[in-house]
C-alpha positions in Angstrom: 65.3 75.6 94.3 68.8 76.5 95.3 70.1 73.8 93.0 68.0 75.1 90.1 69.2 78.7 90.8 72.8 77.6 90.8 72.3 75.7 87.5 70.5 78.7 86.1 73.4 81.0 87.0 75.8 78.5 85.4 73.7 78.3 82.2 73.6 82.1 81.9 77.3 82.3 82.5 77.9 79.7 79.8 75.7 81.8 77.4 78.0 84.8 78.1 81.1 82.6 77.6 79.6 81.2 74.4 79.1 84.7 73.0 82.7 85.6 73.6 83.9 82.3 72.1 81.6 82.9 69.1 83.1 86.3 68.5 86.6 85.0 68.8 85.8 82.2 66.3 84.3 84.8 63.9 87.3 87.1 64.2 89.7 84.2 63.6 87.8 83.1 60.5 87.9 86.7 59.1 91.5 87.0 59.9 92.4 83.8 58.1 90.3 84.7 55.1 91.8 88.2 54.9 95.3 86.7 54.9 94.3 84.3 52.1 92.9 87.1 50.0 96.0 89.3 50.6 98.3 86.4 49.6 96.2 85.7 46.5 96.4 89.3 45.3 100.1 89.5 46.1 100.6 86.4 43.9 98.6 87.9 41.1 100.6 91.1 41.1 104.0 89.4 41.5 103.3 87.3 38.4 102.8 90.3 36.2 105.5 91.6 34.0 107.6 94.1 36.0 106.6 97.1 34.0 102.9 96.3 34.3 103.2 96.7 38.1 102.6 100.4 37.8 103.6 102.7 40.6 100.7 104.5 42.4 101.1 108.1 41.4 98.2 109.6 43.3 97.2 107.4 46.3 93.8 107.6 48.0 93.4 106.8 51.7 91.1 104.8 53.9 90.6 107.3 56.7 89.0 104.8 59.1 92.4 103.8 60.4 95.3 105.6 62.0 97.6 106.0 60.2 95.4 106.1 57.1 95.7 103.1 54.7 97.0 104.2 51.3 95.8 102.5 48.1 95.8 102.9 44.3 92.4 104.1 43.0 93.4 103.9 39.3 95.8 101.2 38.2 94.8 98.7 40.9 91.4 99.9 42.1 89.7 98.6 45.3 88.0 95.2 45.0 85.0 94.1 47.0 85.0 90.3 47.7 82.5 88.0 49.5 84.2 85.1 51.3 82.7 83.0 54.1 79.7 85.3 54.1 82.0 88.2 55.0 82.4 91.2 52.7 86.1 92.3 52.3 87.6 95.2 50.5 91.0 94.6 49.0 93.4 97.5 48.5 96.7 97.6 46.5 99.5 100.1 46.8 102.7 100.2 44.7 105.8 102.3 45.5 109.2 102.9 44.1 111.9 101.8 46.7 115.6 101.8 46.9 118.2 100.7 49.4 119.8 103.6 51.2 122.6 102.8 53.7 121.2 99.3 54.2 117.6 100.5 54.7 114.7 100.1 52.1 113.6 103.7 51.5 110.4 104.7 49.7 111.0 107.2 46.8 108.6 109.6 45.1 106.4 107.9 42.5 108.0 110.0 39.7 111.5 108.7 40.4 113.4 106.8 37.7 113.2 103.0 37.9 115.4 101.6 40.6 114.7 98.0 39.7 112.7 97.6 43.0 109.0 98.2 43.7 107.2 97.6 46.9 103.8 96.0 46.8 101.4 96.4 49.8 98.1 94.6 49.8 95.6 95.5 52.6 92.3 93.6 53.2 89.6 95.5 55.2 86.5 94.0 56.9 84.0 95.0 59.5 84.1 93.3 62.9 81.0 94.2 64.8 81.0 98.0 65.0 84.8 98.2 64.3 86.8 97.9 61.2 89.9 95.7 60.9 92.6 95.2 58.3 95.3 92.8 57.4 98.3 94.0 55.3 100.9 92.0 53.4 104.1 93.6 51.9 106.7 92.4 49.5 109.4 93.8 47.2 109.6 92.8 43.5 112.8 93.1 41.5 113.1 93.9 37.8 114.9 90.8 36.3 115.9 93.0 33.3 117.4 95.8 35.3 120.6 97.2 33.8 123.4 96.2 36.1 124.5 99.0 38.4 128.1 98.4 37.5 129.4 101.9 38.2 130.1 103.4 41.6 130.5 106.9 42.9 131.8 107.4 46.4 133.4 110.1 48.5 133.2 112.2 51.6 130.9 115.2 52.6 132.8 117.6 54.8 132.5 121.0 56.5 134.3 123.7 54.5 135.4 125.6 57.7 136.3 122.7 60.0 137.0 119.9 57.3 135.1 117.6 59.7 132.8 115.0 58.1 129.1 116.0 57.8 126.9 113.0 58.9 123.4 112.4 57.5 124.1 114.4 54.4 122.0 113.2 51.4 123.8 112.7 48.1 121.7 111.9 45.1 121.6 112.1 41.3 119.2 114.9 40.3 118.2 113.0 37.2 117.3 109.9 39.2 116.7 110.3 42.9 116.7 106.5 43.3 120.5 106.7 43.1 121.2 108.1 46.5 123.0 107.5 49.8 123.1 109.1 53.2 126.6 109.9 54.6 127.6 108.0 57.7 129.1 109.5 61.0 132.3 110.2 59.2 130.6 111.8 56.2 131.3 108.9 53.8 128.8 107.8 51.1 128.7 105.2 48.3 126.2 104.9 45.5 125.9 102.0 43.0 124.4 103.2 39.7 124.3 102.7 35.9 127.0 104.4 33.8 126.3 107.9 32.4 126.6 111.6 33.2 124.6 113.0 36.1 124.3 116.0 38.4 125.0 114.9 41.9 123.6 117.1 44.7 124.8 117.0 48.3 122.4 118.6 50.9 122.6 118.7 54.7 120.8 120.6 57.5 122.5 123.9 58.2 124.6 123.9 54.9 124.2 125.4 51.5 123.6 122.6 48.9 126.3 121.8 46.3 125.9 120.3 42.8 128.7 118.6 40.8 128.4 117.0 37.3 130.1 113.6 37.2 130.6 111.2 34.2 130.9 107.5 35.2 132.0 104.8 32.7 131.0 101.1 33.0 132.8 99.0 35.6 134.5 102.0 37.2 134.6 103.8 40.5 134.7 107.5 40.7 135.6 109.4 43.9 133.8 112.7 44.3 134.0 114.7 47.6 131.7 117.5 48.6 132.8 120.4 50.7 129.7 122.1 52.2 129.6 125.7 53.4 127.7 126.4 56.7 124.8 128.7 56.4 125.4 132.0 58.3 122.7 132.7 60.8 120.9 135.4 62.9 118.2 135.5 65.6 114.5 136.5 65.5 112.6 137.8 68.5 109.1 139.1 69.2 105.9 138.9 71.3 102.8 136.9 70.7 99.2 137.9 71.6 95.7 136.8 70.7 92.6 139.1 70.7 89.5 136.9 70.4 87.0 138.4 72.8 85.5 141.7 74.0 86.9 143.2 77.2 85.6 145.5 79.8 87.9 148.5 79.4 86.4 151.0 82.0 84.1 150.9 85.0 82.9 154.1 86.8 80.3 153.7 89.6 79.7 157.5 90.0 81.3 160.6 88.7 80.0 162.5 91.7 79.2 162.1 95.3 75.4 161.9 94.8 73.2 161.3 91.8 76.2 161.0 89.5 76.7 159.3 86.2 77.9 155.8 86.0 79.0 153.8 83.0 80.7 150.6 81.7 82.9 150.8 78.7 83.7 147.7 76.5 86.4 147.5 73.9 86.6 145.2 70.8 90.2 144.3 70.0 89.2 141.7 67.4 89.2 142.1 63.7 85.4 141.6 63.3 82.4 143.5 64.6 80.6 141.9 67.6 76.8 142.0 68.0 76.2 142.0 71.8 72.4 141.6 71.2 71.7 139.1 68.5 68.3 138.9 70.2 67.6 142.4 71.3 64.6 141.4 73.3 66.7 139.0 75.3 69.7 141.3 75.5 72.4 138.6 74.9 75.0 138.7 76.1 73.9 140.5 79.2 75.9 142.8 81.5 75.8 141.4 85.0 76.4 143.7 87.9 77.1 142.2 91.3 76.9 144.0 94.7 78.2 141.8 97.5 76.6 143.3 100.6 73.0 142.9 99.3 73.8 139.8 97.2 72.4 141.7 94.2 73.0 139.6 91.1 70.9 140.9 88.3 70.8 140.7 84.6 70.5 144.3 83.6 68.4 144.6 80.5 69.5 147.3 78.0 68.0 149.9 75.7 70.1 149.7 72.5 71.1 152.7 70.4 73.4 150.3 68.6 74.0 146.6 69.3 77.3 146.3 67.3 80.8 146.9 68.6 83.0 147.7 65.6 86.4 146.3 65.3 89.0 148.2 67.4 86.1 150.4 68.7 84.5 151.0 72.1 81.0 150.5 73.4 79.5 152.6 76.1 76.7 151.5 78.5 75.4 154.2 80.9 72.6 155.0 83.4 71.3 157.9 81.2 67.8 156.5 80.7 65.3 159.4 80.7 62.6 157.2 82.2 60.9 156.5 78.9 63.6 154.1 77.7 65.5 156.6 75.7 69.3 156.9 76.1 70.4 160.5 76.6 73.9 161.9 76.3 76.2 162.1 79.2 79.0 164.6 80.0 82.1 163.2 81.7 85.6 164.5 81.8 84.6 167.5 79.8 83.3 165.3 76.9 79.7 164.9 75.8 79.2 161.3 74.7 76.1 159.5 73.2 76.1 156.0 74.8 75.5 152.9 72.7 73.1 151.5 75.3 71.6 152.3 78.7 70.0 150.2 81.4 66.3 149.6 80.7 65.1 149.7 84.3 67.6 152.0 85.8 66.8 155.7 85.3 69.4 158.5 85.9 70.4 159.3 88.6 69.8 155.7 89.9 72.6 153.2 89.8 73.0 149.7 88.3 76.5 148.9 89.4 76.1 149.8 93.1 73.1 150.8 95.2 73.0 152.6 98.6 72.0 150.4 101.6 69.5 152.9 102.9 66.1 153.8 101.6 65.5 155.9 98.5 66.2 155.0 95.0 68.2 157.9 93.7 70.8 158.7 96.4 74.5 158.6 96.0 76.7 155.6 96.9 77.6 156.6 100.4 78.0 153.0 101.3 79.9 151.3 98.5 80.9 147.7 98.8 82.5 144.7 97.0 81.1 144.1 93.6 81.8 143.2 90.0 80.8 143.3 86.4 80.5 140.3 84.0 80.0 140.2 80.3 78.4 136.9 79.4 76.6 135.3 76.4 73.7 133.9 78.4 71.0 135.2 80.7 71.3 132.5 83.3 71.7 133.7 86.9 74.6 133.8 87.7 76.3 133.3 84.4 78.1 130.0 84.0 81.9 130.0 83.5 81.4 128.7 80.0 79.3 131.7 79.1 81.6 134.4 80.5 83.4 136.7 78.1 85.1 139.0 80.5 84.7 139.8 84.2 86.0 142.4 86.7 85.5 142.2 90.5 86.6 144.4 93.4 86.7 144.1 97.2 84.7 146.4 99.5 84.0 147.5 103.0 82.1 144.4 104.2 84.2 141.7 102.6 85.7 140.3 99.4 84.3 140.1 96.0 82.7 136.8 94.9 85.6 135.2 93.2 83.2 133.6 90.7 83.2 137.1 89.2 86.9 137.8 89.4 89.6 136.9 87.0 92.7 136.0 89.0 92.8 138.4 92.0 90.1 141.0 92.5 91.0 144.7 92.7 91.4 146.2 96.1 90.2 149.8 95.7 92.0 152.6 97.5 90.7 152.8 101.1 89.2 149.2 100.8 85.7 150.7 100.8 84.6 149.5 97.4 84.3 151.6 94.3 83.8 155.1 95.6 82.5 158.2 93.8 84.9 159.5 91.2 87.0 156.3 91.2 87.8 154.7 87.9 88.9 151.2 86.9 90.6 151.3 83.5 92.3 148.5 81.6 95.9 148.7 80.4 96.8 149.2 76.8 100.0 147.2 77.2 102.4 146.1 79.9 103.6 149.6 80.6 102.8 151.6 83.7 100.9 154.4 81.9 97.8 154.5 79.8 98.4 155.0 76.1 95.3 156.8 74.9 96.4 156.3 71.3 95.8 152.6 71.5 93.0 150.2 72.6 92.7 149.0 76.1 93.2 145.3 75.2 95.7 143.9 77.7 94.2 140.8 79.4 96.4 138.4 81.3 93.4 137.0 83.1 94.2 138.8 86.4 92.1 141.8 87.4 94.7 143.1 89.9 97.3 143.2 87.1 95.1 144.1 84.1 93.5 147.3 85.4 94.6 150.5 87.0 92.7 151.9 89.9 92.4 155.7 89.5 90.8 157.4 92.5 90.2 160.6 90.5 88.1 160.4 87.4 90.3 161.5 84.5 89.8 159.4 81.3 86.6 160.2 79.4 84.3 157.4 78.2 84.3 156.4 74.5 81.5 154.9 72.4 81.0 153.2 69.1 78.4 155.8 68.3 80.9 158.6 68.6 83.2 156.8 66.1 86.2 156.4 68.5 88.5 153.6 67.5 92.0 152.6 68.7 94.4 150.0 67.4 95.5 147.4 70.0 99.2 146.8 70.7 98.6 144.0 73.2 96.0 141.4 74.1 96.0 138.1 75.9 99.6 136.7 76.1 99.9 133.4 74.2 102.2 131.1 76.2 103.4 127.9 74.7 102.8 128.9 71.1 105.2 127.3 68.6 107.3 129.7 66.5 109.0 128.4 63.3 110.8 129.8 60.3 110.8 128.5 56.8 114.5 128.9 56.3 115.1 125.1 56.3 117.9 125.6 58.9 116.5 126.7 62.3 114.6 124.6 64.8 111.2 125.7 66.1 111.0 127.6 69.4 108.1 128.5 71.7 106.7 131.5 73.5 107.2 131.9 77.3 105.6 134.2 79.8 108.0 136.8 81.2 107.8 140.1 83.0 105.3 141.6 85.4 102.7 142.3 84.0 103.5 139.2 81.9 103.9 139.0 78.2 104.7 136.1 75.9 108.0 136.5 74.2 110.0 134.2 71.8 113.5 133.9 70.5 114.4 131.7 67.5 118.2 131.4 67.1 120.1 129.9 64.2 118.0 131.4 61.5 119.7 131.4 58.1 120.5 134.8 56.7 118.0 135.8 54.0 114.3 136.8 53.8 111.9 134.4 55.4 108.4 133.9 56.8 107.8 133.3 60.5 104.8 131.2 61.7 103.3 131.4 65.2 100.8 128.6 66.1 98.7 127.9 69.1 96.0 125.4 68.6 93.9 126.6 65.7 95.2 130.2 66.1 98.1 131.3 64.1 100.0 134.3 62.6 102.3 134.6 59.7 104.9 137.4 59.4 106.3 137.6 55.9 109.4 139.4 54.5 111.5 139.0 57.7 115.0 140.0 56.8 117.7 138.1 58.9 121.3 139.3 58.9 124.4 137.4 60.1 125.0 137.5 63.9 122.2 140.1 64.5 118.9 140.1 66.2 115.8 140.9 64.1 112.7 141.9 66.1 109.4 141.3 64.4 107.1 142.6 63.2 108.9 145.8 62.0 108.7 148.4 59.3 109.5 146.1 56.4 107.6 143.0 57.4 104.1 142.1 56.3 102.2 142.9 58.4 104.2 145.8 59.8 104.4 146.6 63.5 101.2 148.2 65.1 103.3 151.2 66.3 106.8 152.4 66.3 109.0 150.0 68.4 106.0 147.6 69.2 107.0 144.1 68.3 103.6 142.5 68.7 102.3 139.7 66.6 98.6 138.9 66.8 97.2 135.3 66.2 93.9 134.7 64.6 91.7 131.7 64.1 92.5 130.4 60.6 93.0 126.6 61.3 96.4 126.7 59.7 98.7 124.8 62.0 101.8 123.7 60.3 104.1 124.4 57.3 105.9 122.5 54.6 108.8 124.4 53.1 111.7 123.8 50.8 113.5 124.9 47.6 113.1 124.2 43.9 115.9 124.7 41.5 117.3 123.2 38.3 120.0 120.5 38.6 122.8 123.0 38.7 121.1 124.9 41.6 119.8 127.8 39.4 116.5 129.5 39.7 113.8 128.2 37.2 111.8 130.7 35.1 108.9 130.8 34.6 108.5 130.0 38.3 107.6 126.5 39.3 104.3 125.9 41.2 104.4 123.5 44.2 101.1 121.7 45.0 100.2 120.0 48.3 96.6 118.6 48.4 94.3 121.5 47.4 96.9 124.2 48.3 99.6 125.6 46.0 102.4 128.2 46.1 104.6 129.7 43.4 108.3 129.4 44.1 109.8 132.8 45.1 112.6 134.6 43.4 115.2 132.9 45.6 113.8 129.4 44.8 112.0 128.9 48.2 108.4 128.0 48.9 106.3 127.4 52.0 102.7 126.3 52.3 100.6 126.4 55.5 98.4 123.3 56.1 96.5 121.5 58.8 98.2 118.6 60.5 98.4 115.4 58.4 100.4 113.5 55.8 100.7 114.9 52.3 102.2 114.4 48.8 104.2 117.4 47.7 104.4 117.9 43.9 106.7 120.3 42.1 105.6 121.3 38.6 102.5 119.1 38.6 101.6 117.7 35.2 104.7 119.4 33.9 103.0 122.8 33.9 106.3 124.4 33.1 106.8 122.2 30.0 110.6 122.7 29.9 111.1 120.8 33.2 110.1 117.5 34.7 107.7 117.0 37.6 108.7 115.5 40.9 106.8 114.2 43.9 107.7 113.6 47.5 105.3 111.4 49.3 104.2 110.9 52.9 105.4 114.4 54.1 104.2 114.9 57.7 102.9 118.2 59.0 102.8 118.6 62.8 101.3 121.3 65.0 103.1 124.6 64.7 106.2 122.9 63.1 107.9 123.5 59.8 108.6 120.4 57.8 111.7 121.8 56.1 114.1 120.7 53.4 111.5 119.4 51.0 113.8 120.2 48.1 113.5 119.5 44.4 116.2 119.6 41.7 114.4 119.5 38.4 116.0 118.4 35.2 114.8 119.8 31.9 112.3 117.5 30.2 109.6 116.8 27.7 106.9 114.2 26.9 106.4 111.3 24.5 103.0 110.5 23.0 101.8 107.5 21.1 98.9 105.2 20.2 98.2 101.5 20.9 95.8 99.6 18.6 94.7 96.0 18.2 94.3 96.0 14.4 95.6 99.4 13.1 92.1 100.9 13.4 90.6 100.2 16.8 92.2 101.4 20.1 93.6 98.9 22.6 93.4 100.2 26.2 95.2 99.0 29.3 98.6 98.3 27.7 101.7 99.3 29.6 104.3 101.3 27.8 107.8 102.0 29.0 110.5 104.5 28.0 114.1 103.2 28.4 117.0 105.6 28.3 120.3 105.0 26.5 121.5 102.8 29.4 118.4 100.6 29.3 117.1 102.2 32.5 113.3 102.7 32.6 112.5 106.4 33.1 108.7 106.4 32.6 105.8 104.0 32.4 102.2 104.6 31.4 99.0 102.8 30.4 97.1 103.4 27.2 93.7 104.9 27.8 90.3 103.9 26.5 91.2 105.7 23.3 94.5 103.7 23.0 96.6 106.9 23.5 99.4 107.2 26.0 101.5 110.1 27.2 104.8 109.5 28.9 105.6 112.5 31.2 108.5 113.5 33.3 111.3 112.6 30.9 114.6 114.4 31.0 116.1 115.5 27.7 117.8 112.7 25.7 117.1 109.7 23.5 114.7 106.9 24.6 113.5 103.5 23.4 109.7 103.3 23.7 108.0 99.9 23.7 104.8 98.2 24.9 105.1 95.7 27.8 103.7 92.4 26.6 103.5 88.8 27.7 105.1 85.9 25.9 102.1 85.4 23.5 101.6 89.0 22.5 103.5 90.6 19.7 103.9 94.3 18.8 104.5 95.9 15.4 106.8 97.7 15.6 108.5 96.1 18.6 109.9 99.5 19.7 110.6 103.0 18.5 113.5 105.4 19.3 112.7 109.1 19.9 114.7 112.1 21.1 113.1 114.4 23.8 114.0 118.1 23.8 113.1 120.4 26.7 109.5 121.7 26.6 108.5 119.5 23.6 106.1 116.5 23.1 107.5 114.0 20.6 105.5 111.1 19.0 106.6 107.5 19.3 104.1 106.5 16.6 101.5 103.7 16.5 102.0 100.2 18.0 99.7 97.4 16.8 99.4 94.5 19.3 98.5 91.0 18.2 97.3 88.4 20.8 96.3 90.9 23.5 94.0 89.7 26.3 90.3 90.4 26.8 87.8 89.1 29.4 84.5 87.3 29.7 82.3 88.0 32.7 79.0 86.7 34.0 77.1 85.0 36.8 76.1 81.5 37.9 72.8 80.8 39.8 70.7 77.9 41.0 67.0 78.3 41.6 67.5 82.0 41.1 70.2 82.4 43.8 74.0 82.8 43.4 75.9 79.6 43.6 78.2 80.1 46.6 80.1 76.8 46.4 81.7 77.8 43.1 81.5 76.5 39.5 84.3 75.7 37.0 84.2 78.0 34.0 86.1 76.9 30.9 86.5 78.8 27.6 88.0 77.7 24.3 87.9 78.4 20.6 87.2 74.6 20.1 84.4 72.4 21.4 84.5 71.6 25.1 83.7 68.0 26.1 81.7 67.1 29.2 83.6 66.5 31.4 86.5 68.4 30.1 89.2 66.5 28.2 92.1 65.2 30.2 95.6 66.5 29.7 97.4 64.7 26.9 99.4 65.2 23.8 96.4 66.1 21.7 95.0 68.7 24.1 98.5 70.2 24.6 98.8 70.7 20.8 95.2 71.8 20.3 93.3 75.1 21.0 94.0 76.7 24.3 91.7 76.2 27.3 91.1 79.1 29.7 89.7 78.1 33.1 88.6 79.7 36.4 86.2 79.5 39.2 83.2 81.6 40.1 83.2 83.7 43.3 81.0 83.2 46.4 78.6 85.9 45.2 78.0 84.0 42.0 80.1 86.2 39.7 83.1 85.2 37.6 85.7 86.8 35.3 87.8 84.9 32.8 90.8 86.3 30.9 91.1 85.0 27.4 93.1 85.9 24.2 91.2 88.6 22.3 90.5 88.1 18.6 88.6 89.6 15.8 88.3 86.3 13.9 87.8 83.7 16.6 84.7 83.0 18.7 84.7 81.2 22.1 82.6 78.4 23.6 82.1 78.9 27.3 81.0 76.0 29.5 80.2 76.1 33.2 80.4 72.9 35.3 78.3 72.8 38.5 78.7 69.9 41.0 75.8 69.1 43.2 74.2 66.2 45.0 71.6 64.0 43.3 70.3 62.4 46.5 73.5 61.1 48.0 75.4 60.9 44.7 77.5 63.8 43.4 76.5 64.8 40.0 78.0 67.3 37.5 75.6 69.6 35.6 76.9 71.8 32.8 75.8 74.7 30.7 77.3 76.0 27.5 77.2 79.3 25.7 78.6 79.5 22.1 79.7 82.1 19.6 81.1 84.4 22.3 83.3 87.1 20.7 86.0 88.8 22.7 88.0 91.8 21.5 91.4 92.5 22.8 91.5 94.9 25.7 87.7 94.8 26.1 85.2 92.8 28.3 82.4 90.7 27.0 79.8 90.7 29.8 76.5 88.9 30.5 77.7 85.4 29.8 75.4 83.9 32.5 74.5 80.4 33.5 71.5 79.2 35.6 70.1 75.9 36.9 
C-alpha cells in the first residue's frame, strides 16, 4: 500500500509536470509561428516599391499591452491568420525616420520624405488568459532618393555669454526631416538636398530664431545661431480643495438649563448636497457621542429642507415642538428657522449631551467628553469610509473616543467638556480671528487646529433656509500637488505644507515673461488659472485681480481644485516659417480635444495621462498653410509637456484621378508629388472612386506621378503642377495599363476547409495537370500566377487585371490514396479580373 501510494504521488506529480511542459511547448510553438508570420509580412512590405510603403498617418492602438501597440488601420489594416490551430492578428506600422546625431529618430507622419521609413510588424495571439505579441522592426531606404549633397553646419550660442547651447534643435521648417541636435559645444551639422529653406533653432529657455539659407549642390554653408535667453519671473500662491461638507459650529447649550443646542454645517463645494437622499433613512446621519454613558446614537431628523446649497450653511437644532415640527430658535439676538431638528429629541432636551441624573429636560450640569460625526451611512458607529467630517472633545471623566476625532480632540476650557454657552466654531482661514464675511471651510484634518473654542456664545447660527451664504477663502490644504506653467520654459513645482495652522503653498521660479496659464494637479483634482501676467525679475501671486478666475477676496491668493479628471498639459507654439503669427488662427487638435492658437502663437490643452498625436492645422483647415503632426507626445500627471512647436509653411493641395481605361476608376494606386529637387513631399492612394488628393504641400512646382511596378504603364507618365498658397490645383487624369487585381476563394474537402494547403494557379492560357515544367516555351508564353491556400481554407491570388482577357484557375490538392500520394485538381474557367478590383467566390471542393 505504501508502494502504491508513493507511485500514485509520483504519477500525480508527473501529471503536473506534464501540464507545465505542455504549456511551454504550446508557447514555444506560438512564438515560432508568430516570428515566421512577422518575417513573412516584413518581406512582403520590403518588396513593395518605396512609395507604396505608405506612412501611417493616423495610427490605432491595441490597448491590451503596455505600452500600447500602434498599427495602421487604413493602408495596412490588421490581418487575422490561422496557423497551427492558433489564431494570430498581424499589425503593421510605418513611420518616417531620420538620423539625428547618430540616432534613428521618428518624425511626424506629415514630414517630407527623408529616404527612410521604419516598418514595424507585430503579431498578437492569446496564450491562456493572457495576450502575447512578437514584434519585428526594420528600416527601408529609398533607392531613388536625391543625394543629400549639400551641408549646412554651424554653432548655436548664448547671446549674452557666447557659450555654446547644447541640445538645441536646428531643422528646416519646410522639411523637419532635415534636422540635427547640437552637441555639448553647441555645434550641429545637417546633410540635405540643395535649395532655399528657413532654418529654425530652438532650445529650452531661449527665444527661437529663424534664418533663410540658400544652399547650392555640393557645397557647405556655415550658419551660426545666437539665441537670446528668455527673461523670467516667479509665480506664487496657495492650493486648496473643497470636496466635502464640514461641521462649522457646535453649541451644546446656550443657557445653563433647558437651553438651545445646535449643529451647523457648511458646504464649501460648488454643488448642492442632499444630506437625505432617503429622507426616511436620514442619510447621512448626524452621530452624537457622549463618552461617560457610551451614548452612540444615530439621531434621526425632521427635515425642513434636505439640501445644503453651495457656499451655504445648514442648521440642525433641538427645536422640535413634540409633534415633529421644527420651530424657530433665537440665539445671539438672531431668530433662525433651522433646516432640520432631531426627530426624537424635543426642546429643551438635548441630543449632543445628556445629564447623568434623572429627568429628561434638565441642563447639562455634568458635561463630559463627546463628539459629532457627519457620515453617509446609518451603521453604528459609522465606519471610517463613511465619515464626511467629525469633531470630538475631551471631558471631565476622560478623553474623547479618537475614532470620532480628526487629529487631536479639542480640550475645552476647564477640561469639563462642552459647557453651557461654550461654542466650537471652525476657522475661515489660517488667521487667528473669525472672518464672518467668508465661509468656515478651513479643514487641515486636526480638530485642535481647525476650530476655535469660545467659552462665551457670540456667533449666531446660520441656515440654508435663511439664505445665508459665504464664499470660502480656504479649505483642505493640498500638499504635493504639481504646479506647472505653459510658458515652455519653467519646470514644474509642487505644493508644500507650511505655517501653523498649515497651508499648502507653491513657488514656480524661472517662468518666462508674458501671459500664461498655471495648472495645479493632485490626482483627479485640478485647477487652471488663466491670464497670469509674469514680469521680469518679479513675483506674481495668483490668483489676482486680472487672472481668470480672480482672487476670492482682496489679497487672498487661494486656488481651489475641483474634480475634472484633467491631469496633464501639452503646450507649444505655432507660427509661420519666419516666426510670425498666422491669421486666421490655427487650430491644434489632440485626440478629441482642440484649442485655437492665441494671439501670441501659444496653445495649451489639458488631457488625461497617456500618449497622443498632436496635429496643427488638421486637414489643412487654414487652406493657406500646411498641416503638421507630432506623434507619441506623452502626458504625465500634473506635468506640462512643453515645446511642442510647429513652424508651418504656406501650402496648397493637388488633386487628380486614376483610371484603368479612361472611364472606370482605379483604386489603391499610390501617387507621389516630387519637388524641384526630386524630393518626395507627399504620397497618397487613390480611393474607390479613383480620385486622390495630395495635402500638406508647400508652395512651389511639383512633378506628380503614379507609383507603378515594372509591368504597369501610365499615360501620361507624370504631370507638372504649381501649387499656390490656399489653392487646390489639378494634376489631371492618369490611365494605368497592366494594373493588378485579385482572385479570392476557398478550398474544402468533405465540406471542411483544407488545412494542409493547396496550390492555386491562374493563367490566361490553359493549365496542364500537373502544371507545365519551367522551360523556354513556358517562359515565353502566358504568365502563370501561383500561390497557396491558408490553413483556414481561404486563398487570395494577385493577377494582372484586364478588360479583354479571362483567366483559368486550377487548384491542385495532394492527398493519400491508401498509402500512395495522389494529386487531385479542380479548374474554373472564364474568370474575369478588373484592375484594382477583387473577383471573389472562385471556390474548389472535393
